C-alpha positions in Angstrom: 13.7 -15.7 -16.9 16.5 -13.3 -18.0 16.7 -10.1 -16.0 18.1 -6.8 -17.5 21.2 -5.6 -15.8 20.6 -1.9 -16.5 20.4 0.2 -13.3 16.7 1.1 -13.1 14.4 2.2 -10.3 12.8 -1.1 -10.3 13.7 -4.6 -11.3 12.4 -8.1 -11.4 13.2 -10.5 -8.6 12.3 -14.2 -9.3 11.4 -15.7 -5.9 9.9 -18.6 -4.2 7.6 -19.0 -1.3 9.5 -19.7 1.9 6.8 -19.8 4.6 3.4 -18.8 5.6 2.2 -17.2 8.8 -1.5 -16.7 9.8 -1.5 -13.3 11.7 -5.2 -13.1 12.3 -8.5 -14.3 11.0 -8.3 -12.1 7.9 -4.4 -11.7 7.5 -1.9 -14.1 6.1 1.9 -13.3 5.9 4.0 -14.8 3.1 7.8 -14.8 3.2 9.6 -14.9 -0.2 13.2 -15.7 -0.7 15.9 -15.6 -3.4 19.6 -14.7 -3.5 18.6 -11.8 -5.8 16.7 -10.2 -2.8 20.1 -9.1 -1.6 19.5 -6.1 -4.0 16.0 -5.4 -2.9 15.8 -1.8 -1.6 14.1 -1.2 1.7 12.5 2.3 1.0 9.8 2.0 3.7 6.6 4.0 4.2 4.0 2.9 1.6 6.4 1.6 -1.0 4.3 -0.3 -3.6 5.5 -3.4 -5.4 4.0 -5.7 -8.0 3.5 -9.4 -7.3 3.5 -11.8 -10.3 1.8 -15.2 -9.9 1.0 -17.8 -12.5 -2.4 -18.3 -13.8 -3.5 -21.9 -13.2 -3.0 -23.6 -16.5 -1.4 -20.6 -18.0 2.0 -19.6 -19.2 4.9 -20.4 -16.8 6.7 -17.6 -15.2 9.7 -18.4 -17.3 7.7 -16.7 -20.0 7.1 -13.5 -18.0 8.9 -10.6 -19.8 11.7 -9.0 -17.6 12.9 -6.3 -19.9 12.1 -2.6 -19.4 9.0 -2.9 -21.7 7.6 -5.8 -19.8 4.3 -4.2 -19.2 3.6 -3.8 -23.0 4.9 -7.4 -23.7 2.7 -8.9 -20.8 -0.4 -7.1 -22.3 0.3 -8.7 -25.6 0.1 -12.3 -24.2 -3.2 -14.1 -24.4 -5.4 -12.9 -21.6 -6.5 -16.4 -20.5 -2.7 -17.5 -20.4 -0.8 -14.5 -19.0 0.2 -14.3 -15.2 -1.7 -12.4 -12.7 -0.1 -9.1 -11.6 -1.2 -7.5 -8.2 0.1 -4.5 -6.1 1.0 -4.9 -2.5 3.1 -3.0 0.1 6.1 -4.8 1.5 6.0 -5.5 5.3 9.7 -6.3 5.8 12.9 -6.5 3.8 15.8 -8.5 5.1 18.4 -8.4 2.4 21.1 -10.0 4.6 18.9 -13.3 4.7 17.5 -12.7 1.2 13.8 -12.5 2.4 10.8 -10.2 1.8 7.5 -10.3 3.7 4.1 -9.4 2.2 0.7 -9.5 4.1 -2.3 -10.7 2.3 -6.0 -10.0 3.2 -7.7 -13.6 3.2 -10.6 -13.4 0.7 -10.5 -17.2 0.2 -10.0 -18.1 -3.4 -11.9 -15.3 -4.9 -8.8 -13.3 -6.1 -5.6 -14.5 -7.6 -3.4 -13.0 -4.8 -5.7 -14.2 -2.0 -5.7 -17.6 -3.8 -2.0 -17.7 -3.9 -1.7 -16.9 -0.3 -4.2 -19.6 0.5 -3.0 -22.4 -1.8 0.7 -21.9 -2.5 3.2 -24.3 -1.2 6.6 -23.6 0.0 8.9 -23.6 -3.0 6.2 -22.2 -5.3 7.5 -19.7 -7.7 6.4 -15.9 -8.1 8.1 -12.7 -9.3 8.4 -9.5 -7.4 8.8 -6.2 -9.4 10.4 -4.0 -6.6 12.8 -1.2 -5.9 16.4 -1.8 -7.0 19.0 -1.1 -4.3 21.6 -0.3 -6.9 19.4 2.7 -8.2 20.5 6.0 -6.3 17.8 8.5 -7.7 14.3 9.0 -6.7 12.5 5.8 -7.6 8.9 6.8 -7.1 6.1 4.5 -5.8 5.7 6.4 -2.6 2.6 8.6 -1.9 3.1 9.3 1.9 4.4 12.9 2.2 7.1 12.2 4.6 8.6 15.7 4.1 5.6 16.9 6.3 5.8 14.3 8.9 7.3 16.4 11.7 5.7 19.8 10.9 2.0 18.9 9.9 -0.7 17.2 11.8 -0.9 13.6 10.4 -4.2 12.0 9.5 -3.5 8.3 8.4 -6.6 6.3 7.7 -7.2 2.8 6.2 -8.3 -0.8 6.4 -6.6 -4.2 6.5 -5.5 -3.9 2.9 -3.6 -0.6 3.9 -2.3 -2.0 7.2 1.1 -2.9 5.9 1.7 0.6 4.6 0.2 2.2 7.8 2.4 0.1 10.0 5.5 1.0 8.0 4.6 4.7 8.0 3.9 4.7 11.7 7.4 3.0 12.3 9.1 5.8 10.5 7.4 8.9 11.9 9.5 11.2 13.8 9.0 11.1 17.6 7.7 14.7 17.6 4.8 13.7 15.1 1.3 14.1 16.1 -2.0 13.2 14.8 -4.4 10.3 14.3 -4.0 6.8 12.8 -7.3 5.1 12.3 -7.6 1.5 11.0 -10.8 -0.4 10.2 -10.8 -4.2 10.5 -13.6 -6.7 10.0 -13.1 -8.4 13.3 -11.6 -7.4 16.6 -9.4 -10.3 16.5 -7.7 -8.8 13.4 -6.3 -5.9 15.4 -2.6 -5.9 15.1 -1.0 -3.3 17.6 2.0 -1.5 16.2 4.3 1.3 17.7 3.7 5.0 16.9 5.1 8.3 18.4 3.5 9.2 21.6 1.7 12.3 20.0 -0.1 10.0 17.4 -3.3 8.5 18.6 -4.0 4.9 17.2 -7.7 3.9 17.0 -9.1 0.6 15.7 -12.6 0.3 14.4 -13.9 -3.2 14.2 -17.0 -4.0 12.3 -18.0 -6.6 14.8 -17.9 -4.1 17.5 -20.0 -1.7 15.6 -17.3 1.0 15.3 -17.5 3.5 12.6 -14.4 4.8 10.9 -16.1 7.8 9.4 -17.6 9.0 12.7 -14.1 8.4 14.4 -12.4 10.8 11.9 -15.3 13.3 12.0 -15.1 13.6 15.8 -11.3 13.9 15.6 -11.4 16.7 12.9 -14.0 18.5 15.0 -11.7 18.4 17.9 -8.7 19.8 16.3 -10.4 23.0 15.1 -9.7 25.2 12.1 -6.7 24.1 9.8 -5.9 27.4 8.1 -6.2 28.1 4.4 -3.4 26.4 2.6 -3.3 26.6 -1.2 -4.4 23.6 -2.9 -1.9 21.7 -5.0 -2.5 20.1 -8.3 -3.9 16.5 -8.0 -3.6 13.4 -10.2 -6.8 11.7 -10.5 -7.4 8.1 -11.6 -11.3 7.6 -11.4 -12.2 4.6 -13.3 -14.7 1.7 -12.7 -12.5 0.0 -10.2 -10.3 2.4 -8.5 -10.1 5.8 -7.0 -6.8 7.5 -6.8 -6.1 11.1 -6.1 -2.9 12.3 -4.7 -1.2 15.7 -4.3 1.5 16.8 -6.7 4.6 18.0 -4.7 5.9 19.6 -7.8 3.0 22.1 -8.2 1.3 24.8 -6.2 1.8 25.7 -2.6 5.2 25.5 -0.8 5.9 24.9 2.9 4.1 22.6 5.2 0.3 22.2 5.3 -1.6 22.4 8.5 -2.8 18.8 7.9 -1.3 16.0 5.9 -3.6 13.1 5.1 -3.1 9.7 3.7 -6.2 7.7 3.1 -6.3 4.2 1.6 -8.5 1.1 1.4 -11.7 0.0 -0.3 -12.6 2.6 -2.9 -16.2 3.5 -1.7 -14.9 4.2 1.8 -12.0 6.3 0.5 -14.5 8.3 -1.5 -16.6 8.8 1.5 -13.7 9.9 3.6 -12.7 12.4 0.8 -16.1 13.9 0.9 -15.8 14.3 4.7 -12.4 16.0 4.5 -12.9 18.1 1.4 -16.6 19.0 1.5 -17.5 18.9 5.2 -14.3 20.2 6.8 -12.9 22.0 3.7 -9.5 20.4 4.2 -7.1 22.1 1.7 -5.5 19.6 -0.7 -1.9 20.7 -0.2 -1.0 17.3 1.1 -3.7 14.9 0.7 -3.7 11.3 -0.8 -6.8 9.4 -1.4 -6.1 5.8 -2.8 -8.7 3.0 -3.5 -6.7 -0.1 -3.1 -9.6 -2.4 -3.9 -13.5 -2.4 -4.5 -16.3 -4.5 -3.2 -17.4 -7.0 -5.6 -14.2 -6.9 -7.8 -11.7 -9.9 -7.5 -8.6 -7.6 -7.4 -6.6 -9.1 -4.6 
C-alpha cells in the first residue's frame, strides 16, 4: 500500500496486531504496531479514527486506496470484496514504541470490528486512518468542547462503546472542572474505574444491578437547578436509519461559556432519549451539546 507524503490532517498507517488484552467480560483491548506510528498524533479527548480490516475472502489490504480520494475509490470497489471500515476512539498512543491501543466491545462475531477483535492473531494486518503528527493546523475529528471544560458544568454520558472517549476526556479535564460523568455498562464486572477531577462525580450504571442511566441523569439535573438562558447554537444533524448525530457548531451563534456543556454518546436510541430529557424536559440550551449515536441495536456496525 503506497501512502501519500502530503502533509494532511489524517493519514493511513498500515499496522499489525501486536497483542490482545481482555479488560472485562465485554471489553477487549487490541494493541497495534508499526514504525509509521511514530507519526501518529495523540490529540486526546474523543479523537475519532478509522480502522480498516480485511473482509474474509475479499480484497487484500494492499489494494486499499491510500490517496486523498481514498473514500471515493473504496466505494467504487465491489461491496462484497472491499475491506470493512469502522470508527473507534484511540485509548492510548505511544509513538516512542510505535504502538496504539484501541478498545472493542465484545459482540462476538456479529460485526466486523468485534469479529476482528475476537479472531485476529498477532501479526494480522489492519490499517488505521488517524491524525498526522506532522500536521500543525486544526485537524477536526473532536466533538468534546474542551474550551468550556473549566468554566461550564460538565455532563458526560455514554456506554461501553463511548468509554474510551470518556476516559480520555476525564483524564484531560482541568482540576477545577465540575459536573457528572455517567457510564452505562451491561455487567457490574465491566466497570473500569478511571481518574477524574475531584469536582466531577463518576457514576456507573450496570444493567445487571438494575441501575437506570436516564434516572441518574434526571436526578442530577434536578439537583443542580436552573441553567440560565444561553442562546442556542446552530447544530449539525445526521439523522438516518442507523445513526443519530447532533453537535453544536462552535462557529455559529452564542459566544462565551454556556452554563452546561454536555457530551452524550452511545447507542442511538439511548442518545435520543437523553436528548429528549435534556432539551425537552429540562430545556437545556444547545450552546454546547453533542449527541452522538455510535451504534444501533440490531445493526452489526461494530
